[in-house]
N, CA and C atoms as an extended XYZ file, in Angstrom:
561
Properties=species:S:1:pos:R:3:atomname:S:1:resname:S:1:resid:I:1 pbc="F F F"
N         0.677       -1.047       -0.080 N   UNK     1
C         0.065       -0.080       -0.048 CA  UNK     1
C         0.886        1.453       -0.231 C   UNK     1
N         2.086        1.432        1.128 N   UNK     2
C         2.813        2.315        0.890 CA  UNK     2
C         3.486        2.940       -0.288 C   UNK     2
N         3.527        1.457       -1.125 N   UNK     3
C         4.374        1.739       -2.545 CA  UNK     3
C         3.451        2.441       -3.585 C   UNK     3
N         2.122        1.963       -3.408 N   UNK     4
C         1.412        2.481       -4.406 CA  UNK     4
C         1.120        3.884       -4.255 C   UNK     4
N         1.221        4.182       -2.869 N   UNK     5
C         0.995        5.522       -2.367 CA  UNK     5
C         2.228        6.653       -3.263 C   UNK     5
N         3.345        5.835       -2.796 N   UNK     6
C         4.740        6.336       -3.163 CA  UNK     6
C         4.712        6.835       -5.079 C   UNK     6
N         4.037        5.643       -5.444 N   UNK     7
C         4.364        5.849       -6.946 CA  UNK     7
C         3.045        6.741       -7.461 C   UNK     7
N         2.164        6.895       -6.732 N   UNK     8
C         0.940        7.690       -7.095 CA  UNK     8
C         1.210        9.312       -6.868 C   UNK     8
N         2.065        9.631       -5.955 N   UNK     9
C         2.634       10.820       -5.283 CA  UNK     9
C         3.644       11.374       -6.514 C   UNK     9
N         4.765       10.276       -7.136 N   UNK    10
C         5.655       10.626       -7.860 CA  UNK    10
C         4.671       10.772       -9.184 C   UNK    10
N         3.773       10.114       -9.730 N   UNK    11
C         2.804       10.305      -11.117 CA  UNK    11
C         2.197       11.793      -10.942 C   UNK    11
N         1.838       12.129      -10.035 N   UNK    12
C         1.133       13.096       -9.710 CA  UNK    12
C         2.089       14.428       -9.730 C   UNK    12
N         3.100       14.357       -9.285 N   UNK    13
C         4.048       15.188       -9.149 CA  UNK    13
C         4.684       15.549      -10.443 C   UNK    13
N         5.108       14.493      -11.316 N   UNK    14
C         5.421       14.247      -12.524 CA  UNK    14
C         4.259       15.168      -13.890 C   UNK    14
N         3.218       14.712      -13.662 N   UNK    15
C         2.301       15.703      -14.222 CA  UNK    15
C         2.053       17.085      -13.840 C   UNK    15
N         2.540       17.433      -12.410 N   UNK    16
C         2.303       18.764      -12.111 CA  UNK    16
C         3.546       19.499      -12.976 C   UNK    16
N         4.636       18.811      -12.913 N   UNK    17
C         6.105       19.228      -13.655 CA  UNK    17
C         5.780       19.468      -14.897 C   UNK    17
N         5.255       18.431      -15.680 N   UNK    18
C         4.905       18.550      -17.066 CA  UNK    18
C         3.777       19.618      -17.472 C   UNK    18
N         2.786       19.761      -16.614 N   UNK    19
C         1.724       20.698      -17.029 CA  UNK    19
C         2.326       22.089      -17.343 C   UNK    19
N         1.718       22.483      -18.523 N   UNK    20
C         2.279       24.110      -19.117 CA  UNK    20
C         1.200       25.047      -19.384 C   UNK    20
N         1.095       26.268      -19.032 N   UNK    21
C         0.238       27.232      -19.320 CA  UNK    21
C         0.049       27.308      -20.416 C   UNK    21
N        -1.053       27.978      -20.950 N   UNK    22
C        -1.537       27.946      -22.263 CA  UNK    22
C        -0.872       29.297      -22.949 C   UNK    22
N        -0.075       29.124      -24.331 N   UNK    23
C         0.159       30.296      -24.922 CA  UNK    23
C        -0.306       31.721      -24.715 C   UNK    23
N         0.039       32.642      -24.279 N   UNK    24
C        -0.657       33.936      -23.897 CA  UNK    24
C        -0.226       34.741      -25.271 C   UNK    24
N        -1.174       35.235      -25.985 N   UNK    25
C        -1.022       36.594      -26.596 CA  UNK    25
C        -0.272       37.946      -26.552 C   UNK    25
N         0.256       37.890      -25.416 N   UNK    26
C         0.888       39.012      -24.746 CA  UNK    26
C         1.796       38.597      -23.415 C   UNK    26
N         2.688       39.777      -23.435 N   UNK    27
C         3.882       39.712      -22.717 CA  UNK    27
C         3.576       40.448      -21.365 C   UNK    27
N         4.665       40.091      -20.125 N   UNK    28
C         4.281       40.724      -18.704 CA  UNK    28
C         4.254       42.345      -19.019 C   UNK    28
N         5.185       42.749      -20.046 N   UNK    29
C         5.402       44.086      -19.852 CA  UNK    29
C         3.908       44.511      -20.239 C   UNK    29
N         3.009       43.833      -20.952 N   UNK    30
C         1.704       44.283      -21.285 CA  UNK    30
C         0.845       44.582      -19.928 C   UNK    30
N         1.192       43.582      -19.333 N   UNK    31
C         0.585       43.570      -18.025 CA  UNK    31
C         1.127       44.772      -16.696 C   UNK    31
N         1.776       45.293      -17.042 N   UNK    32
C         2.414       46.544      -15.750 CA  UNK    32
C         1.483       47.690      -15.998 C   UNK    32
N         0.993       48.282      -15.132 N   UNK    33
C         0.114       49.424      -15.031 CA  UNK    33
C         1.290       50.685      -15.518 C   UNK    33
N         0.583       51.761      -15.803 N   UNK    34
C         1.138       52.926      -16.418 CA  UNK    34
C         1.006       54.057      -15.683 C   UNK    34
N         1.521       55.185      -15.936 N   UNK    35
C         1.442       56.508      -14.687 CA  UNK    35
C        -0.103       56.700      -14.780 C   UNK    35
N        -0.779       56.844      -15.755 N   UNK    36
C        -2.387       56.993      -15.649 CA  UNK    36
C        -3.407       56.151      -14.563 C   UNK    36
N        -2.375       55.145      -14.105 N   UNK    37
C        -3.272       54.604      -13.016 CA  UNK    37
C        -2.782       54.747      -11.588 C   UNK    37
N        -1.527       55.317      -11.428 N   UNK    38
C        -0.912       56.268      -10.460 CA  UNK    38
C        -1.566       57.427       -9.660 C   UNK    38
N        -1.930       57.695       -8.473 N   UNK    39
C        -2.151       58.984       -8.313 CA  UNK    39
C        -1.308       60.143       -8.854 C   UNK    39
N        -1.863       61.523       -8.541 N   UNK    40
C        -1.112       62.594       -8.944 CA  UNK    40
C         0.155       62.792       -8.404 C   UNK    40
N         1.082       63.393       -8.761 N   UNK    41
C         2.427       63.598       -8.014 CA  UNK    41
C         3.148       62.453       -8.114 C   UNK    41
N         2.960       61.676       -9.373 N   UNK    42
C         4.422       60.624       -9.704 CA  UNK    42
C         4.572       60.661      -10.892 C   UNK    42
N         5.883       60.357      -11.319 N   UNK    43
C         6.402       60.150      -12.533 CA  UNK    43
C         7.178       58.941      -12.794 C   UNK    43
N         7.244       58.451      -14.134 N   UNK    44
C         8.008       56.942      -14.382 CA  UNK    44
C         9.539       57.361      -14.313 C   UNK    44
N        10.014       56.571      -13.297 N   UNK    45
C        11.500       57.059      -13.012 CA  UNK    45
C        12.293       55.913      -13.977 C   UNK    45
N        11.785       54.384      -14.046 N   UNK    46
C        12.443       53.632      -14.886 CA  UNK    46
C        11.092       52.909      -15.580 C   UNK    46
N        11.315       53.253      -16.712 N   UNK    47
C         9.832       52.838      -17.768 CA  UNK    47
C         9.912       51.250      -17.994 C   UNK    47
N         9.143       50.827      -18.445 N   UNK    48
C         8.981       49.216      -18.321 CA  UNK    48
C         9.995       48.573      -18.965 C   UNK    48
N        10.789       47.518      -18.417 N   UNK    49
C        11.532       47.073      -19.191 CA  UNK    49
C        11.852       45.265      -18.489 C   UNK    49
N        12.218       44.326      -19.307 N   UNK    50
C        12.436       43.167      -18.882 CA  UNK    50
C        13.086       42.967      -17.450 C   UNK    50
N        12.779       42.012      -17.036 N   UNK    51
C        13.166       42.087      -15.455 CA  UNK    51
C        14.195       40.600      -15.435 C   UNK    51
N        15.135       40.304      -14.884 N   UNK    52
C        16.017       39.492      -14.826 CA  UNK    52
C        16.013       38.393      -13.815 C   UNK    52
N        15.371       37.178      -13.755 N   UNK    53
C        14.861       36.614      -12.478 CA  UNK    53
C        15.525       35.165      -12.653 C   UNK    53
N        15.953       34.697      -11.423 N   UNK    54
C        16.292       33.293      -11.737 CA  UNK    54
C        15.586       32.358      -11.346 C   UNK    54
N        14.152       32.514      -10.765 N   UNK    55
C        13.253       31.732      -10.566 CA  UNK    55
C        12.221       31.676      -11.711 C   UNK    55
N        11.680       32.954      -12.153 N   UNK    56
C        10.885       33.015      -13.387 CA  UNK    56
C        11.476       32.506      -14.815 C   UNK    56
N        10.798       31.549      -15.191 N   UNK    57
C        11.524       30.958      -16.231 CA  UNK    57
C        11.019       31.270      -17.305 C   UNK    57
N         9.935       31.990      -17.567 N   UNK    58
C         9.389       32.509      -18.886 CA  UNK    58
C         9.448       34.005      -19.159 C   UNK    58
N         9.061       34.567      -18.367 N   UNK    59
C         8.911       36.168      -18.950 CA  UNK    59
C         8.970       36.851      -17.280 C   UNK    59
N         9.606       38.300      -17.362 N   UNK    60
C         9.059       39.050      -16.180 CA  UNK    60
C         9.484       40.554      -16.470 C   UNK    60
N         8.681       41.464      -16.048 N   UNK    61
C         8.890       42.631      -16.287 CA  UNK    61
C         8.481       43.723      -15.157 C   UNK    61
N         9.218       44.537      -15.247 N   UNK    62
C         8.943       45.805      -13.972 CA  UNK    62
C         9.212       47.310      -14.585 C   UNK    62
N         8.315       48.039      -13.721 N   UNK    63
C         8.405       49.664      -13.960 CA  UNK    63
C         8.522       50.267      -12.599 C   UNK    63
N         9.004       51.099      -12.547 N   UNK    64
C         9.261       51.866      -11.170 CA  UNK    64
C         9.029       53.379      -11.166 C   UNK    64
N         8.195       53.573      -10.552 N   UNK    65
C         7.809       55.401      -10.403 CA  UNK    65
C         8.344       55.985       -9.114 C   UNK    65
N         8.222       57.016       -9.399 N   UNK    66
C         8.978       58.043       -8.310 CA  UNK    66
C         8.012       59.269       -8.059 C   UNK    66
N         7.801       59.456       -6.544 N   UNK    67
C         7.266       60.367       -6.123 CA  UNK    67
C         7.571       61.765       -6.253 C   UNK    67
N         6.974       62.503       -6.402 N   UNK    68
C         7.434       64.164       -6.498 CA  UNK    68
C         7.249       65.036       -5.252 C   UNK    68
N         8.177       64.327       -4.546 N   UNK    69
C         8.235       65.004       -3.054 CA  UNK    69
C        10.017       65.337       -2.304 C   UNK    69
N         9.665       65.896       -1.330 N   UNK    70
C        10.663       65.923       -0.950 CA  UNK    70
C        11.681       64.493       -0.169 C   UNK    70
N        10.884       63.872        0.143 N   UNK    71
C        11.500       62.502        0.447 CA  UNK    71
C        12.515       62.185       -0.406 C   UNK    71
N        13.766       61.743       -0.136 N   UNK    72
C        14.587       60.916       -1.323 CA  UNK    72
C        14.212       59.463       -1.660 C   UNK    72
N        14.211       59.297       -2.682 N   UNK    73
C        14.030       57.966       -3.297 CA  UNK    73
C        12.894       57.171       -2.468 C   UNK    73
N        11.790       57.839       -2.669 N   UNK    74
C        10.295       57.162       -2.290 CA  UNK    74
C         9.504       56.753       -3.715 C   UNK    74
N         9.788       55.687       -4.036 N   UNK    75
C         9.135       55.044       -5.061 CA  UNK    75
C         8.176       54.057       -5.264 C   UNK    75
N         7.819       53.875       -5.996 N   UNK    76
C         6.709       52.572       -6.012 CA  UNK    76
C         7.169       51.607       -7.223 C   UNK    76
N         6.793       50.204       -7.192 N   UNK    77
C         7.416       49.270       -7.928 CA  UNK    77
C         6.418       48.374       -8.528 C   UNK    77
N         6.054       48.269       -9.496 N   UNK    78
C         5.201       46.946      -10.051 CA  UNK    78
C         6.139       45.835      -10.782 C   UNK    78
N         6.131       44.757      -10.429 N   UNK    79
C         6.490       43.885      -11.233 CA  UNK    79
C         5.267       42.542      -11.560 C   UNK    79
N         5.705       41.948      -12.776 N   UNK    80
C         4.925       40.885      -13.021 CA  UNK    80
C         5.861       39.804      -13.395 C   UNK    80
N         5.722       38.555      -12.967 N   UNK    81
C         6.565       37.455      -12.996 CA  UNK    81
C         5.451       36.468      -13.805 C   UNK    81
N         5.910       35.640      -15.120 N   UNK    82
C         5.107       34.741      -15.591 CA  UNK    82
C         6.280       33.198      -15.217 C   UNK    82
N         5.099       32.083      -14.629 N   UNK    83
C         5.846       31.032      -14.797 CA  UNK    83
C         5.523       29.745      -15.854 C   UNK    83
N         6.116       28.645      -15.740 N   UNK    84
C         6.014       28.084      -16.522 CA  UNK    84
C         4.109       27.383      -16.442 C   UNK    84
N         3.747       26.994      -15.074 N   UNK    85
C         2.644       26.765      -14.935 CA  UNK    85
C         2.110       27.322      -13.946 C   UNK    85
N         0.862       26.955      -13.570 N   UNK    86
C         0.041       27.628      -12.268 CA  UNK    86
C         0.681       26.715      -10.905 C   UNK    86
N         1.198       25.371      -10.851 N   UNK    87
C         1.782       24.631       -9.939 CA  UNK    87
C         2.916       25.599       -9.585 C   UNK    87
N         3.754       25.872      -10.706 N   UNK    88
C         5.300       26.578      -10.127 CA  UNK    88
C         4.734       27.902       -9.470 C   UNK    88
N         4.056       28.736       -9.872 N   UNK    89
C         3.781       29.912       -9.713 CA  UNK    89
C         3.136       29.877       -8.020 C   UNK    89
N         2.143       28.992       -7.816 N   UNK    90
C         1.743       28.602       -6.651 CA  UNK    90
C         3.011       28.312       -5.751 C   UNK    90
N         3.956       27.330       -6.017 N   UNK    91
C         4.992       27.001       -5.202 CA  UNK    91
C         5.928       28.187       -4.708 C   UNK    91
N         6.191       28.924       -5.780 N   UNK    92
C         7.339       30.057       -5.711 CA  UNK    92
C         6.338       31.228       -4.824 C   UNK    92
N         4.870       31.555       -4.895 N   UNK    93
C         4.437       32.680       -4.216 CA  UNK    93
C         4.454       31.936       -2.626 C   UNK    93
N         3.855       30.834       -2.486 N   UNK    94
C         4.123       30.454       -1.227 CA  UNK    94
C         5.286       30.049       -0.464 C   UNK    94
N         6.294       29.634       -1.097 N   UNK    95
C         7.788       29.545       -0.532 CA  UNK    95
C         8.728       30.757       -0.878 C   UNK    95
N         8.329       31.894       -1.624 N   UNK    96
C         9.123       32.947       -1.665 CA  UNK    96
C         8.484       34.178       -1.635 C   UNK    96
N         7.609       34.183       -2.172 N   UNK    97
C         6.957       35.669       -1.917 CA  UNK    97
C         6.254       36.035       -0.563 C   UNK    97
N         5.078       35.201       -0.171 N   UNK    98
C         4.510       35.497        1.079 CA  UNK    98
C         5.445       35.713        2.522 C   UNK    98
N         6.442       34.782        2.336 N   UNK    99
C         7.457       34.626        3.618 CA  UNK    99
C         8.393       36.319        3.786 C   UNK    99
N         8.487       36.829        2.256 N   UNK   100
C         8.991       38.143        2.460 CA  UNK   100
C         8.251       39.422        3.091 C   UNK   100
N         7.010       39.014        2.690 N   UNK   101
C         5.966       40.285        2.819 CA  UNK   101
C         6.294       40.824        4.393 C   UNK   101
N         6.968       41.828        4.993 N   UNK   102
C         6.918       41.993        6.042 CA  UNK   102
C         5.889       42.870        6.653 C   UNK   102
N         5.588       43.014        7.795 N   UNK   103
C         4.779       43.836        8.610 CA  UNK   103
C         3.217       43.302        8.771 C   UNK   103
N         2.402       43.958        8.880 N   UNK   104
C         0.839       43.710        8.995 CA  UNK   104
C        -0.002       44.145        7.990 C   UNK   104
N        -1.424       43.769        8.180 N   UNK   105
C        -2.261       44.175        7.191 CA  UNK   105
C        -3.009       45.222        8.036 C   UNK   105
N        -2.742       46.479        7.649 N   UNK   106
C        -3.683       47.513        8.483 CA  UNK   106
C        -5.082       47.422        8.420 C   UNK   106
N        -5.886       47.691        9.694 N   UNK   107
C        -7.286       47.455       10.215 CA  UNK   107
C        -7.803       47.856        8.763 C   UNK   107
N        -7.455       49.487        8.559 N   UNK   108
C        -8.305       49.798        7.151 CA  UNK   108
C        -8.343       49.199        6.006 C   UNK   108
N        -7.449       48.407        5.763 N   UNK   109
C        -7.312       47.794        4.416 CA  UNK   109
C        -8.508       46.612        4.448 C   UNK   109
N        -9.508       46.749        3.484 N   UNK   110
C       -10.592       45.719        3.435 CA  UNK   110
C       -10.605       45.302        1.783 C   UNK   110
N        -9.793       45.463        1.129 N   UNK   111
C        -9.687       45.205       -0.630 CA  UNK   111
C        -9.460       43.680       -0.638 C   UNK   111
N       -10.378       42.704       -1.185 N   UNK   112
C        -9.911       41.489       -1.444 CA  UNK   112
C       -10.529       41.198       -3.089 C   UNK   112
N        -9.006       40.894       -3.944 N   UNK   113
C        -8.955       40.320       -5.174 CA  UNK   113
C       -10.009       39.163       -5.288 C   UNK   113
N       -10.867       39.582       -6.137 N   UNK   114
C       -11.859       38.287       -6.534 CA  UNK   114
C       -11.241       37.771       -7.950 C   UNK   114
N       -10.388       38.309       -8.444 N   UNK   115
C        -9.798       37.833       -9.521 CA  UNK   115
C        -8.579       36.848       -9.471 C   UNK   115
N        -7.554       37.389       -8.497 N   UNK   116
C        -6.844       36.398       -8.037 CA  UNK   116
C        -6.920       35.338       -7.661 C   UNK   116
N        -5.582       34.255       -7.722 N   UNK   117
C        -6.073       33.062       -6.817 CA  UNK   117
C        -5.613       33.224       -5.470 C   UNK   117
N        -4.698       33.771       -5.131 N   UNK   118
C        -3.985       34.235       -3.878 CA  UNK   118
C        -3.613       35.586       -3.817 C   UNK   118
N        -3.769       36.404       -2.858 N   UNK   119
C        -3.361       37.875       -2.468 CA  UNK   119
C        -3.036       38.069       -1.007 C   UNK   119
N        -1.942       38.961       -0.826 N   UNK   120
C        -1.748       39.399        0.303 CA  UNK   120
C        -1.328       40.782        0.549 C   UNK   120
N        -1.345       41.583        1.552 N   UNK   121
C        -1.383       43.146        1.555 CA  UNK   121
C        -0.916       43.191        2.900 C   UNK   121
N         0.480       43.806        3.112 N   UNK   122
C         1.036       44.207        4.430 CA  UNK   122
C         1.762       45.586        4.075 C   UNK   122
N         1.933       46.242        5.337 N   UNK   123
C         2.828       47.305        5.362 CA  UNK   123
C         3.752       47.268        6.868 C   UNK   123
N         4.917       48.016        6.408 N   UNK   124
C         5.674       47.846        7.731 CA  UNK   124
C         6.321       49.182        7.941 C   UNK   124
N         7.054       49.664        8.955 N   UNK   125
C         7.728       50.825        9.281 CA  UNK   125
C         9.142       50.429        9.363 C   UNK   125
N         9.743       50.764        7.913 N   UNK   126
C        11.314       50.652        7.816 CA  UNK   126
C        12.030       51.043        8.827 C   UNK   126
N        12.813       50.431        9.479 N   UNK   127
C        13.454       50.492       10.857 CA  UNK   127
C        12.856       51.446       11.707 C   UNK   127
N        11.347       51.371       11.971 N   UNK   128
C        10.690       52.132       12.819 CA  UNK   128
C        10.605       53.661       12.407 C   UNK   128
N        10.611       53.617       11.266 N   UNK   129
C        10.272       55.330       10.910 CA  UNK   129
C         9.184       55.135        9.918 C   UNK   129
N         8.690       56.707        9.805 N   UNK   130
C         7.883       56.733        9.253 CA  UNK   130
C         8.639       57.540        7.815 C   UNK   130
N         7.722       57.265        6.535 N   UNK   131
C         6.248       56.721        6.217 CA  UNK   131
C         6.569       55.365        5.976 C   UNK   131
N         5.457       54.706        6.208 N   UNK   132
C         5.352       53.108        5.960 CA  UNK   132
C         5.462       52.611        4.660 C   UNK   132
N         5.998       51.450        4.443 N   UNK   133
C         5.896       50.932        3.391 CA  UNK   133
C         5.159       49.553        3.223 C   UNK   133
N         4.504       49.656        2.027 N   UNK   134
C         3.458       48.618        1.914 CA  UNK   134
C         3.784       48.017        0.880 C   UNK   134
N         3.263       46.561        0.767 N   UNK   135
C         3.257       45.745       -0.662 CA  UNK   135
C         2.478       45.064       -0.872 C   UNK   135
N         1.251       44.624       -1.820 N   UNK   136
C         0.503       43.911       -2.117 CA  UNK   136
C         0.994       43.086       -3.277 C   UNK   136
N         0.747       41.839       -3.108 N   UNK   137
C         1.043       40.782       -3.877 CA  UNK   137
C         0.058       39.740       -4.337 C   UNK   137
N        -0.190       38.990       -5.407 N   UNK   138
C        -0.973       38.036       -5.864 CA  UNK   138
C        -0.443       37.378       -6.860 C   UNK   138
N        -1.389       36.059       -6.992 N   UNK   139
C        -1.170       35.115       -7.913 CA  UNK   139
C        -2.084       34.891       -8.721 C   UNK   139
N        -2.144       35.191       -9.995 N   UNK   140
C        -3.184       34.928      -10.867 CA  UNK   140
C        -2.907       33.772      -12.009 C   UNK   140
N        -3.383       32.971      -12.076 N   UNK   141
C        -2.981       31.464      -12.928 CA  UNK   141
C        -1.301       31.390      -12.149 C   UNK   141
N        -0.754       31.376      -13.777 N   UNK   142
C         0.712       31.260      -13.591 CA  UNK   142
C         1.552       32.535      -13.637 C   UNK   142
N         1.042       33.364      -13.122 N   UNK   143
C         1.695       34.854      -13.164 CA  UNK   143
C         1.505       35.409      -11.542 C   UNK   143
N         2.425       35.882      -11.171 N   UNK   144
C         2.511       36.398       -9.773 CA  UNK   144
C         2.932       37.989      -10.081 C   UNK   144
N         2.263       39.185       -9.211 N   UNK   145
C         2.259       40.354       -9.340 CA  UNK   145
C         2.720       40.698       -8.077 C   UNK   145
N         3.338       41.929       -8.308 N   UNK   146
C         3.667       42.695       -6.996 CA  UNK   146
C         3.748       44.269       -7.215 C   UNK   146
N         3.069       44.771       -6.205 N   UNK   147
C         3.497       46.227       -6.477 CA  UNK   147
C         3.608       46.767       -5.079 C   UNK   147
N         4.522       47.357       -4.986 N   UNK   148
C         5.053       48.198       -3.336 CA  UNK   148
C         5.150       49.688       -3.708 C   UNK   148
N         4.816       50.492       -2.421 N   UNK   149
C         5.008       51.592       -2.618 CA  UNK   149
C         5.059       52.081       -0.980 C   UNK   149
N         5.730       53.315       -1.053 N   UNK   150
C         5.880       54.178        0.365 CA  UNK   150
C         4.607       54.770        0.573 C   UNK   150
N         3.533       54.828        1.892 N   UNK   151
C         3.209       55.551        1.909 CA  UNK   151
C         3.121       57.268        1.985 C   UNK   151
N         2.854       57.986        1.256 N   UNK   152
C         3.587       59.474        1.476 CA  UNK   152
C         2.365       60.515        1.524 C   UNK   152
N         2.334       61.173        2.534 N   UNK   153
C         1.301       62.213        2.471 CA  UNK   153
C         0.889       62.985        1.322 C   UNK   153
N        -0.107       63.143        0.558 N   UNK   154
C        -0.507       63.869       -0.693 CA  UNK   154
C         0.065       63.256       -1.846 C   UNK   154
N         0.440       61.713       -1.702 N   UNK   155
C         1.113       61.209       -2.706 CA  UNK   155
C         0.589       59.772       -2.925 C   UNK   155
N         0.647       59.159       -1.756 N   UNK   156
C         0.111       57.815       -1.747 CA  UNK   156
C        -0.639       57.680       -0.044 C   UNK   156
N        -1.742       57.375       -0.395 N   UNK   157
C        -2.443       56.864        0.886 CA  UNK   157
C        -2.677       55.331        0.859 C   UNK   157
N        -3.430       54.935        1.909 N   UNK   158
C        -3.976       53.510        1.573 CA  UNK   158
C        -5.062       53.364        0.454 C   UNK   158
N        -5.888       54.243        0.173 N   UNK   159
C        -6.769       54.398       -0.671 CA  UNK   159
C        -6.273       54.501       -2.058 C   UNK   159
N        -5.134       55.171       -2.129 N   UNK   160
C        -4.483       55.382       -3.182 CA  UNK   160
C        -3.935       54.136       -3.494 C   UNK   160
N        -3.271       53.269       -2.591 N   UNK   161
C        -3.029       52.136       -2.812 CA  UNK   161
C        -4.265       51.131       -3.500 C   UNK   161
N        -5.282       50.971       -3.008 N   UNK   162
C        -6.280       50.409       -3.112 CA  UNK   162
C        -6.760       50.494       -4.808 C   UNK   162
N        -6.676       51.668       -5.272 N   UNK   163
C        -7.092       52.119       -6.210 CA  UNK   163
C        -6.047       51.426       -7.332 C   UNK   163
N        -4.884       51.496       -7.049 N   UNK   164
C        -3.716       51.148       -7.970 CA  UNK   164
C        -4.133       49.346       -7.967 C   UNK   164
N        -4.019       48.827       -6.876 N   UNK   165
C        -4.561       47.459       -6.862 CA  UNK   165
C        -5.618       47.074       -7.613 C   UNK   165
N        -6.700       47.676       -7.400 N   UNK   166
C        -8.017       47.411       -8.347 CA  UNK   166
C        -7.660       47.556       -9.709 C   UNK   166
N        -6.774       48.722      -10.078 N   UNK   167
C        -6.415       48.479      -11.709 CA  UNK   167
C        -5.715       47.717      -12.166 C   UNK   167
N        -4.802       47.129      -11.136 N   UNK   168
C        -3.996       45.729      -11.495 CA  UNK   168
C        -5.159       44.494      -11.816 C   UNK   168
N        -5.897       44.651      -10.926 N   UNK   169
C        -7.015       43.267      -10.912 CA  UNK   169
C        -7.887       43.613      -12.051 C   UNK   169
N        -8.205       44.815      -12.497 N   UNK   170
C        -8.766       45.056      -13.685 CA  UNK   170
C        -8.109       44.554      -15.070 C   UNK   170
N        -6.804       45.160      -14.872 N   UNK   171
C        -5.723       44.574      -16.177 CA  UNK   171
C        -5.785       43.136      -16.180 C   UNK   171
N        -5.327       42.369      -15.094 N   UNK   172
C        -5.437       40.952      -15.205 CA  UNK   172
C        -6.375       40.465      -15.312 C   UNK   172
N        -7.627       40.766      -15.035 N   UNK   173
C        -9.096       40.065      -15.362 CA  UNK   173
C        -9.208       40.169      -16.803 C   UNK   173
N        -8.812       41.195      -17.568 N   UNK   174
C        -8.928       41.863      -19.214 CA  UNK   174
C        -8.224       40.612      -19.849 C   UNK   174
N        -6.834       40.569      -19.232 N   UNK   175
C        -5.613       39.776      -20.144 CA  UNK   175
C        -6.222       38.479      -20.110 C   UNK   175
N        -6.599       38.015      -18.657 N   UNK   176
C        -6.979       36.649      -18.542 CA  UNK   176
C        -7.953       36.117      -18.828 C   UNK   176
N        -9.092       36.964      -19.374 N   UNK   177
C       -10.575       36.620      -19.783 CA  UNK   177
C       -11.319       36.519      -18.351 C   UNK   177
N       -11.128       36.982      -17.559 N   UNK   178
C       -11.633       36.787      -16.281 CA  UNK   178
C       -12.963       37.996      -16.067 C   UNK   178
N       -13.840       37.189      -15.277 N   UNK   179
C       -14.931       38.326      -14.914 CA  UNK   179
C       -14.414       39.445      -14.042 C   UNK   179
N       -14.779       40.306      -13.884 N   UNK   180
C       -14.051       41.445      -13.172 CA  UNK   180
C       -15.498       42.409      -12.625 C   UNK   180
N       -15.927       42.439      -11.350 N   UNK   181
C       -16.645       43.211      -11.059 CA  UNK   181
C       -16.037       44.525      -10.147 C   UNK   181
N       -15.987       45.361      -10.653 N   UNK   182
C       -15.631       46.825      -10.016 CA  UNK   182
C       -16.435       47.336       -8.878 C   UNK   182
N       -16.050       47.124       -7.699 N   UNK   183
C       -16.786       47.878       -6.612 CA  UNK   183
C       -16.168       49.780       -6.490 C   UNK   183
N       -16.928       50.488       -6.197 N   UNK   184
C       -16.467       51.809       -5.928 CA  UNK   184
C       -15.031       51.466       -4.637 C   UNK   184
N       -14.117       52.183       -5.042 N   UNK   185
C       -13.133       52.426       -4.132 CA  UNK   185
C       -13.760       53.540       -2.766 C   UNK   185
N       -13.307       53.314       -1.602 N   UNK   186
C       -13.888       54.028       -0.561 CA  UNK   186
C       -13.339       55.639       -0.591 C   UNK   186
N       -14.158       56.564       -0.444 N   UNK   187
C       -13.243       57.993       -0.706 CA  UNK   187
C       -12.344       58.211        0.373 C   UNK   187
């Protein structure tokens, strides 16, 4: 009986390894948000480009935004990674992405993605200082998406973060042909 279970497990893991995601008619670069989805007072400091990543075996892209503020190096980053299949993305998300999300989910954060397979939002105070740094990550089929930003008065609030996350959700739903019902963002 134990031998049958072990053989069954090996066959299941082999099928998972051989599983491939469907060919997509778009790249991860097309999944990145643009300046129009950011709140006022931001610029693009690094335009969309391919991201070199040792774990993502398919495609990865990044864009970086900079807040127009007196705070030095206060930016926001949007990254999209594509993996060979859903199982690979799920394993990477659970083993590498979630454990690196520092901090806690603020009580004021209520948004839950209905498009992603998994998502998580947390903020932390870098070395005990303000402003807070927040990161939202999600897994959509074979994609992992991460958006991070500093909360900066007049440039990025929790409500602004929610608007950006909703824009990412809507974009992923559109490209993955998933239903998306946008519920109004709290004022």
